[in-house]
N, C-alpha and C positions, 0 to 999 in steps of 0.2 A: 431468794432461793428457799428460805424457811417457810414462806407463804405457800409455795408450790408443794413443799413437803407436808404441811398441815392439810392442804386440800386434797392431796393424794391419799393421806391417811383417812380423811373423811369419806372419799370415794371408795376406798378399800373396805371401810366399815359397811357402806351401803351395799357393796358387792357381796359381802358375806351374808348380809340380811336377805338379799335378793336370792342367793343360792339356796339358803336354808328354807326360805318361804316358798321358793319355786317347787320344792319337793312336796309341799302341801297342796299345790294347785293340781287338782285331779280332773276338773271339768270347767266348762265355761262360766258356771255360777261362781266358782272360786276366783276365776280370772276377772270377771266383770264386777261382781259385788262382794267379793271376799267371803263367799259362803254365808252371807247375812249373819256374820258373827261378831261385829265390832261393838265394843263396850262404849259407853258414853265418853270415858276419858280418852280412848283411842280416837273416837270420832272428833272430839274437839281438837286434838293434836293434828289430825289429818285434814280437817276442814280449815284450820288455821294456816297450815303449811301450804295448802293449795291456793287459799285466798290471798295470802300475803305473797305476791309474786313480783315480777319485774315492774308491773304497773305501780306498785308501792315503793319498792326499794330503789328503783331507778326513775320511773315516771313522776311520782309524787315528789321525790327528792329533787329532781330536775326543776319542777315547778317551784319548789321552795327556794332554790337558788335564785330563780328569776323574780319571785314575788315576795318572798319573805314570810312574815307571820301570817299573812292572809291564807297561806296554804293550809293552816291548821283547820280551815273550814272544810276541806276536801273530804274527810272521812264521814261527813254527814250522810252521804249516800249509803255507805256501808252500814251505818247505824240503823237507819230507818228500813233498809232492805232486810237486815237480819231480824228486826222486830216483826215485820210482816211474815217473814219465812217461818218464824217460830210458831205462828198461829196455824200454819198449814202442814207443818212437819209430820205430825203424828198421822194426819190423814194421808199424806203422801206415802208414808212408810207402810200403811195397810194395803196399798196398791201392789199387787204382785207383778211388778215390772222391774226391768234392768236398765232401761234407758228413758230419757225424756221423750223421744219420738214414740216410744212404745205407749206411754201414757196418753199422748195425743191421739194415737191410732185407736185406743180403746174407746175413746169418746167420739172422735170425729172421722175415723176411717183412714184407709191407706193413703189417699191423696194428700191429706193434711200431714200425715206422718212423713211422707217422702219430701214434701216441701220444707217441713221443719228440719229434717235431717240435712237437706242441702244448705239451709241457713247456718245450721250448727257447724257443719264441716268448714264452710267458708270462713266464718268468724274464728273458729278454733285454729285454723291454719295460720291466720294472721297473728293470733296470740302466741302460738308456738314459735312463729318466725322471730318475733322480737325477744323471746326467751333465749333463742340461739344467739341473736345479736348481743344480748346482755352478757351471756356466758363468754362470748368471744371478747367482750370489753374487759371483763375481769382478768382474763389471761393477758390481754394487751397491756393493761395497767400494771399488773404484777411484774411482768418481764421488763417493763420500762422502755426507755428510749436509748438509742445509740448515742455516741458522743456527737455533739453538734459539729457540723462542717461549715466553715466559712464559704460563702458563695461570692463569685466574682462576675463582672461583666463578661459575657461570652459563654458562660455556663448554660447548659441545657437542663430544663426541668420538665417533668411531665405535667399534664393537665391536672392529675390527681394531686400531685404535690402542691400545686398552686391553688387548688380549690379546697383542700382539706386542712390548710393551716400548717403545713410542714415547713413553710418559710417563715422564720421568726425575725422580727425587727426590734432592736433595742436602741432607743434614742440616747444621745449623750446626756449626761447628768445635768439637770436644770434647764435643758433646752425645750423650747416650745416653738411651734411653727408648722409649716406644711412641707412635705416632701413627696416623692412619688417613685413608684416602680414602673418600669416600662419593659414589656416582653414582646417578642415578635414570633409568630408561628414559624416553625421550621417546615417549610414547604417549597415545592418547585414553582408554585403559583406566586404571583405578586400579592402580597398581604399587607394589611395595615397593622401597625403596632398597637398593642393594647396597653392603656394607661390605668394605673391603680394608685389613688391618692392616699396618703397617710397624714392625718392631722394630729399633732401632739399638743394637748391642752392641759391646763391645770385641773385639778379634781373638781373644783366648783363649776367648771364649764362643761363637764362631761355630758350631762343630760341634754342640754341644749344642742351641743355639737353632734351628739348621736342622733337626735331627732332630725336635724338638718341632713345629716349624712344618709339616714334611712330613706328619706324622700328622694335623694339623688340616686341611690342605688336602685330604686324602684323604676327609675326612668330608663327605658332601654337605649335612649340616645345619649345618656351621660356616662362618663367613665365611673366605674364603681370605686369604692374606697372604704376606709375604716378610720376610727378614732382611737388614739392611744392616750393613756394618762401619763403625765410628766413623770419621769424617773421610774417608769415601769417598762413593759415590753408588750408586744402585740403580735398575734398570729395573722398573717396575711392570707385572706381567703378571697380569691378572685371569683367573680360570678361566672359559673359555668355557662349560663345562657348568653353571655357576652363574649365567649371565647371560641364559638364555633365548633367544628368537629375535629380540630387539630389535636394531635396527641402530644406533641412536644413543642416547647417554646424556648427560645434563646433570650437570655437576659441582656436587654439593650441598655438599661439604666437602672442602678440600684438606688434605694433611698440614701440620701446624704445625712450628715449629722448623727451617725449611729452605725451600728453593726448589724449585718444580715447573716443569719445562719440557717442551714437546713437541718431540721431535727426529725429523724425518722424513728419509728418504733422497731424494737428488736423482733417483734412478732406482729405481722400485718393483721389487720382486722379480718381479712378474708380467711387466712390460715387459722386464726384463733377461733373464728366462728365454726369452721369445719371441725376442729377438735372438740369444741363444746357440743356440737350437734351429734357427733359420733358417740360421745359418752352418754348423752341423754337418751338417744334412740336405743343404744345397747341395753341400758338399764331398764328402760320401759318395757322392751320386748321380752325381758327375762322372766318376769313373774306376774305382771298385771297388778290389780288393786291389792291383792293379798300382801305383796311386798311393799307396795307404795304406802299403804296404811301404817305398816309397822316401821318403815323408814321415817314416816312423818312424825312418829313419837320422838325420835331423835331430833328431827328438824324443828318441831314445835318447841321443845325444851331449849334448844340452842337459840332460836329466835328470841324467846322470852328473856333469857338470861342476857343476851348480847344487847338488847335494847334497854333493859332496866338498868344494867351497869353502865352501858355506853353513854347514855345521856348525861349523867353527872360528870363523866370524864370530859366530854366535849364542852359542857357548860363551864367547868372550872378552867379548862384550857382557854376558852374564849373570854374569860374574865367576867363571867356573869352577864346580867342584863346590861349594865353600864358599859362593859367592855365591848359587848356586841354592838351596842348603839354607836359607840365611838368608831369602831372598825368600819361599820357600814357607811357612816358619814365620810370617813377618809377615803373610801373607794370612789366617791363622787357620783356614781351612777346608781347607788342603792340607798338614797336617803329615807325612803319610805318602807324599808324592810322591817321596821319595828312596829309598823301600823297594820290595821286590819282592813283597809279600804282599797286594796289593790284590784279587787274583782268587782265588776258591774253585775247587775241582776242577770243579764244575758250570759255572762261568764259563768256564774254559779249554776245556771240551768244547763249550760253546755258541758260542765265538768262534773256535776253531781248526779244528774238524772241518768246518764249511761251506767254509772256504777250501781245505782239503786236498782235499775232494771236487770242488770247482770246478776246481782246477789239474789234477787227474787226468782230468777229462772235458771240460774247456772246449773248446767248438767252435772258438773263436778260435785256441787253441794247435794244435788238430788241423788247422785250415785252413791254418796256416802250415807245419805238418809236411807236408801234402799238396803245398804249394807249393815244397818243397825240391827242389833238383836231383836228389838221390838219397838213399837211406836212410842212407848214412854221414854226409852233411852234416846230415841231420835229427837223428841221435843226437848229433853234435858240438855242434850248437846248443842242444839241450835240456840236455846235460851242462853247458855253460857257463852256462846260465840258472840252474842250481842255485845257483851262487855269486853271479851278478850280481843276480838278483831278490832273493835274501835280503839281500845287502849294501845294495841301494838301499832296501828296506823298513826295515831297521835305521836307516839314515841319515835317512830321513823321520821316523821316530819320535823319533830323538835330537834332530833339529832342533826338532820340536814340543815335546819335553820342555824343552829349553833356553829356547825362546821363551815357554813357559807361565809360567816364573818371572818374566818381564818383562811379563806381561799379566794384571793383577789383575781386569779387567772380565770377568765371565762371558759377556757378550755376544760377546766375541772368541773364546771357546772353540770354538764351532761351526765357525768358519773360521780357526783359530788361525794356520796358515801363510800364509793369504791376508792377514790383518791384520799378521802379523809382517813379511811381505815389504815391505808399504807403510810401516808405522809403526815398525818396530824395526830391520830390516837397513839401511834407508836412512840411519840415524844411526850405523852402525858405522864405525870409522875406516878409512882407506885406500880400498879399492874397494867400500865398503859400498853406495854409491849405484848403482854399476854392477851389483853382485850383486843389489840390490833389484829392479831392472828385469828382470834375467835370471831371477830366481826367479819373478816374477810371470808372465813369458812361459812359464816351465817349468810352472806350474800350468795355464795355458791349454793348453799343448801336451799335457799328461797328459790332461786332460779331453777335448780334441778327438780325440786318437788313440783313446782307449777308446770314446768315443761312436760314432766312425766305424765301428770294428770290430764293436761290438755291434749297430749298425744294418745292417751289411753282411751278417752271418751269416744273420739271419732271411730277408732278401730272397733271398739265394742258395739257402737251404734250400727255400723255397717254389717257386722257379723250377725247381730240379732235381728236387724230390721230389713236386711236385704238378703244375705246368704241363707240364713235359716228360714226366712220367710218365703223366698221365691226359688232359690237355686237348689238347695239340698236340705230340706227339713229333717231328714233322717241322718244327717252327718254324725259321725262318731265324735266323742269328746276329744279324742286324740287329734282328729283332723281339724276340729274347730279351733283348738288351742294353737295348732300350727299355723292356721290361716290368720288367727288373731295377731300372732307375732309378726307374720309377714306383713300384714296391714299396718302394724306400728312402724315398721321400717319404711313402707311405701309413703305413708303420711309424713313420716319424719323427713324423707327426701323432698317431698313437696314443700314442707315447712322451711327446709333449708333453702330451696330455690326462691321462695317468697322472701326469706330473710336477705338474700343477696340483692333483690330488687329494693327492699326497704332500707338497705344499708346506705343508699344514696339519697334517701328522702327525709321526711320529717322526723322529729324526736320521738322518744319512747312514749311520752305522755299522750301525744296526738294519735299515735298508732293504737294505743290501748283504747282510747275513747272511740275510735272508728270501729274497732272490733266489737266493743261492748254494745255500741249502738246497733249494729247489724243484728246481733243476737237478741238484744233486749227488746227492739221494736218488732222483730219478726216472730220470735218464739215465746217470749215471756207472757204476752196477753193471752195467747191461745192455751199455754200451759196452765196458767192460773185459772182461766175460765173452765178448763177441763176438770179441775179439782174442786172449784167452789161455786161455779155458776150453773145452775140447772137449766137456765134458759138459752145457753149458748148452743148453736147448731153447727152442723158440719159445714154448711155454706158460709156461715159467719167466720169460722176458724180459718178456712181456706183463704177467704178474702183478706182476713187480718194478716196471715203469714205472707201472702203475696205482696200486699200493700207495704207492710213493714220492710220487707227485703228490697223492693224496688225503690221506695222513697229513700231509704238509708243510703243505698249505693248511688242512686241517681242525683240526689240532692248534693252529696259531698263531691261526687266526681264530675257531674255535668252542670246541674242547675245553678249552683252557688255563684259561679262567676258571671251569671247573667241577671242576677236579682238586684233590686235596689239596695242601696247601702243600709237602709234601716232593717232590711230583712236578711241580708247576706251575712251579717254578723252572727246570726244563729247557725249553730251546727245542725246536722241532720236530726239529732235525737228528738227534739220537741215536735217538729212537723211529722216525723216518721211515727212517733208514738201516738199523737193525736189522730192521725189518719188511720193507723193500725187498729187502735181501740175503737175509733168511730166506725170503721168497716165491720169489726166484730159485733158491735152492739146493733147497728142499724140493720145489717144483713141477717143477724140472728133474729131480731124482732120481726123482720119481714118473712122469715122462713121457719118459724117455730113449729108449724104444723108438721113439717117434714124433718124436724130436728131429731137426732138420734138419741138413744138412751146412753147412759154411761155413768162415769164415776161420780159426778156431782149429784146425781139423782138417787144414789144408793143410800 
């Protein structure tokens, strides 16, 4: 309950900031780029708050739980992206623009602008969606689970309960062996029972057993199953693809040599996500970038304090390096979590390149550059961000690494820092309980700030690049502000609908990479070319945006399943980037005589 009180207090503080700053929002310039009034300090705070989002606090932390120390390599994309962005920040600030598509139009025309706007909106709706999911996850974890209910043969469970790990099996002490769960669809039709095997093994056999079980689960003709460690417990997750379209299932046989309980959350993910989405949408609609920037002063300071103080607490709680090493070895399936060799070269390309591309072309970062008082301040802020963003991302991963050694339940891995803030940091000596609450507020602050910003950019883009351009160029400031807020709500609802679809799919890390790839391959090459390459042409930019968008989506959704194994391990980012940049360069060189004038030529 105290966590909810602290979070409510933080949200109340944000509301007061929003109400106060909304009185200063007089026109679209105030709403979109904060009246171009931000100091370098405010810029660093707001750039940090928008960059350190769910992809970092949940996605990178989730990867750390799975891979260990190797995840400390992930912020390399942020580091090099910020370095390159610092070289073009002052030039970007001198452009009289409010949005990224507006820059692209100045150089390459309205077709390129419209295509870039489409890619931006698609990518940002994906990003907004998993911010909503993460906000819901925080509420779900804080409210906790209901009391376990013992299940018996003949009880009926839903497909969701059986596929989401709500059924928990705890084997008897010191027992190893194999047992099974059998359920039968509740239907008028004659149906076959569904078998789910559970292998209970000693810790030193976990890796080999999990590898064999994974191969069995991937075979559609074999019953799925799981592996549990001796003297532990396991959540049973039946494969939805092997359960048909039936909604309910009767338990025909329960696992022997142990107890089976149903564990349900007090607040469902669906309801929690709706609450989070409503808070985020309402705040973003209230005052635009003017309030977001000053809210981010609070958020940036909270993030920094929580990570700097949080890491020593987790480290001490874990028993330092040696304690972590022993804990990972005892888990059985994490013996390499102290090593740096978990990622192949292909993995590093798949994970680092999308982040690098997003940093270099992120409309949120550029919108804050546009909002700077002057070009010198913009360059100073981005230069500071090279060090600040990299340091905070390293601290987040280090916190997740230490916390992972204290959390043997794989269910905690998806939200390791959220679980750790509530269940681990609160038991740390000294200021542990205080930092536990601050850390939880930090997670909420990160999610809120990032979601606000990624909602704000599409609405501003559509207003500037569609409504004021084609529909009503003479619209009054009052009307434009109203429509901007309405668009925030519309895009928020779209993001929530996407979040409902993604709630059943892959983890946060993969969602983030997919969104980053769409934007990075489609928009970043044309944007950077508009600012720095005199030889880029309209045809080249249009080709680049089209190729980047089509390849990013097509490779990931359609082509990857039909490619040879040697190529299919590559995510869309490398082929999409190569083809996008290739189209930009080749088509530009072939059409330079008809290339437009523009920003890079000034």
